[in-house]
C-alpha positions as CSV (number, residue, x, y, z in Angstrom):
1,M,-28.7,197.4,220.2
2,P,-30.9,195.1,218.1
3,S,-34.7,195.1,218.8
4,L,-36.0,192.0,220.5
5,S,-39.1,191.9,218.3
6,R,-38.7,189.7,215.3
7,P,-41.4,190.5,212.7
8,G,-41.0,187.4,210.7
9,P,-39.2,184.1,210.4
10,G,-36.7,185.5,207.9
11,R,-35.3,188.0,210.3
12,R,-35.1,185.4,213.1
13,L,-33.3,182.9,210.9
14,S,-30.8,185.5,209.7
15,F,-30.1,186.6,213.3
16,A,-29.7,183.0,214.4
17,R,-27.3,182.4,211.5
18,L,-25.3,185.5,212.5
19,V,-25.0,184.3,216.1
20,L,-24.0,180.8,215.0
21,A,-21.4,181.9,212.5
22,V,-19.7,184.5,214.7
23,C,-19.6,182.3,217.8
24,S,-18.1,179.4,215.8
25,V,-15.2,181.6,214.9
26,V,-14.7,182.6,218.5
27,V,-14.7,179.0,219.7
28,L,-12.2,178.0,217.0
29,V,-9.8,180.8,217.9
30,A,-10.1,179.9,221.6
31,A,-9.5,176.3,220.9
32,C,-6.2,177.1,219.2
33,G,-4.7,178.6,222.5
34,G,-1.9,176.5,223.9
35,A,-2.6,177.1,227.6
36,T,-3.0,174.1,229.8
37,A,-5.8,174.3,232.3
38,T,-7.1,172.1,235.0
39,P,-9.7,169.8,233.4
40,A,-13.3,170.8,234.2
41,P,-15.6,168.1,235.6
42,S,-17.3,166.2,232.7
43,L,-20.5,167.7,231.3
44,G,-23.2,165.4,230.0
45,P,-27.0,165.0,229.9
46,I,-28.6,166.7,232.9
47,D,-32.2,166.5,234.2
48,L,-33.1,170.2,234.6
49,N,-36.5,169.6,236.3
50,G,-36.4,171.3,239.7
51,T,-33.2,173.1,239.2
52,S,-32.2,176.8,239.4
53,W,-29.2,178.5,237.8
54,R,-27.4,181.8,237.7
55,L,-26.0,183.1,234.4
56,I,-22.2,183.8,234.7
57,S,-21.1,184.3,231.1
58,Y,-22.4,184.5,227.5
59,L,-21.4,185.1,223.9
60,T,-22.8,188.3,222.3
61,P,-24.1,188.2,218.7
62,D,-20.7,189.7,217.5
63,G,-18.9,186.7,219.1
64,T,-17.5,188.4,222.2
65,N,-17.4,186.4,225.4
66,F,-18.6,188.4,228.4
67,T,-18.7,187.7,232.1
68,V,-22.0,188.8,233.6
69,P,-21.4,191.9,235.7
70,S,-21.8,191.3,239.5
71,A,-24.5,194.0,239.6
72,V,-26.7,191.9,237.3
73,T,-28.1,188.5,238.5
74,P,-29.9,186.8,235.6
75,G,-31.1,183.3,236.3
76,A,-33.1,180.4,235.0
77,T,-35.4,177.9,236.8
78,F,-36.8,174.7,235.2
79,A,-39.8,172.9,236.8
80,N,-42.5,170.7,235.4
81,G,-42.0,171.6,231.8
82,Q,-41.9,175.4,232.5
83,F,-38.9,177.7,232.1
84,Q,-38.8,180.8,234.3
85,G,-36.0,183.3,233.5
86,D,-34.8,186.5,235.2
87,T,-32.9,188.6,232.8
88,G,-31.6,190.9,235.5
89,C,-34.3,193.5,234.7
90,N,-37.4,191.7,233.3
91,T,-38.8,188.2,233.7
92,A,-39.4,185.7,231.0
93,S,-41.3,182.4,231.0
94,G,-42.5,179.7,228.7
95,P,-42.5,175.9,228.2
96,Y,-39.5,173.8,227.8
97,T,-39.0,170.2,226.6
98,Q,-35.9,168.1,227.2
99,N,-34.9,164.7,225.9
100,G,-31.3,163.7,226.8
101,T,-29.2,166.7,225.8
102,A,-31.8,168.1,223.4
103,I,-33.7,171.0,224.7
104,S,-36.3,173.4,223.3
105,I,-37.3,176.5,225.2
106,G,-40.3,178.7,224.2
107,P,-42.2,180.4,223.0
108,I,-41.1,182.9,225.6
109,A,-43.2,185.7,227.0
110,S,-41.4,188.5,228.9
111,T,-42.2,191.7,230.8
112,K,-41.1,194.8,228.9
113,K,-39.7,197.1,231.6
114,A,-37.1,199.6,230.3
115,C,-33.6,198.5,231.4
116,Q,-30.4,200.4,231.7
117,D,-26.9,199.0,231.0
118,P,-25.4,196.7,231.9
119,M,-28.8,194.9,232.5
120,A,-30.1,195.9,229.0
121,T,-27.2,194.3,227.2
122,V,-27.4,191.1,229.2
123,E,-31.1,190.9,228.7
124,T,-30.9,191.3,224.9
125,V,-28.3,188.5,224.6
126,Y,-30.2,186.3,227.1
127,L,-33.5,186.4,225.3
128,A,-31.9,186.2,221.8
129,S,-29.9,183.1,222.9
130,L,-33.1,181.3,224.0
131,A,-34.3,181.4,220.4
132,V,-31.3,179.3,219.2
133,I,-30.6,177.0,222.1
134,D,-31.1,173.3,221.3
135,K,-28.6,171.5,223.6
136,A,-28.2,171.4,227.4
137,V,-25.3,169.7,229.1
138,G,-24.2,170.0,232.7
139,N,-23.1,168.5,236.0
140,D,-23.9,169.3,239.7
141,T,-22.4,172.8,239.4
142,T,-22.4,173.9,235.7
143,L,-25.0,174.2,233.0
144,L,-24.2,175.0,229.4
145,L,-27.0,175.9,227.0
146,T,-25.7,175.8,223.5
147,A,-26.7,175.7,219.8
148,S,-25.2,172.3,218.8
149,T,-25.2,173.0,215.1
150,A,-22.3,175.4,215.5
151,G,-20.8,173.9,218.7
152,F,-20.7,177.2,220.5
153,T,-21.6,178.0,224.1
154,A,-24.3,180.6,224.2
155,M,-24.8,180.8,227.9
156,K,-23.0,179.4,230.9
157,F,-24.7,179.0,234.3
158,V,-23.7,177.9,237.8
159,R,-26.1,176.1,240.1
160,A,-28.2,178.4,242.3
161,N,-30.0,175.6,244.3
């Protein structure tokens, strides 16, 4: 499990590049599938102020798509320029700015309680994803926080309020 501390910008940049590259491949492979599905409601710019969300799936740094286990209930709340996150074990908070679909979250401060799996795995991905998120799209029921440069979905949420 990678450490959450990033001693310098070089390590953060290489981790972000790894996440972006691996997730891009996963999306391309998934897009090649021939299955026909019911179209999802359109996602577009969403005003996050005053909303709460529950994380339901995410991509890991190795590109694997996971559904969040039902025993873990990570979430995110956005209000008045402040992000509040619950990783399922610890809490995280920091400022956020949003302009259309562009979003910036952080710097993030979090509690450091020791967590056991599956919470530890979800928490690691959740906090690492916040470092690369730059796009938010959604509708009344769904929020996708993504890194637009690679076009992959890092975290998918459902509305909690």
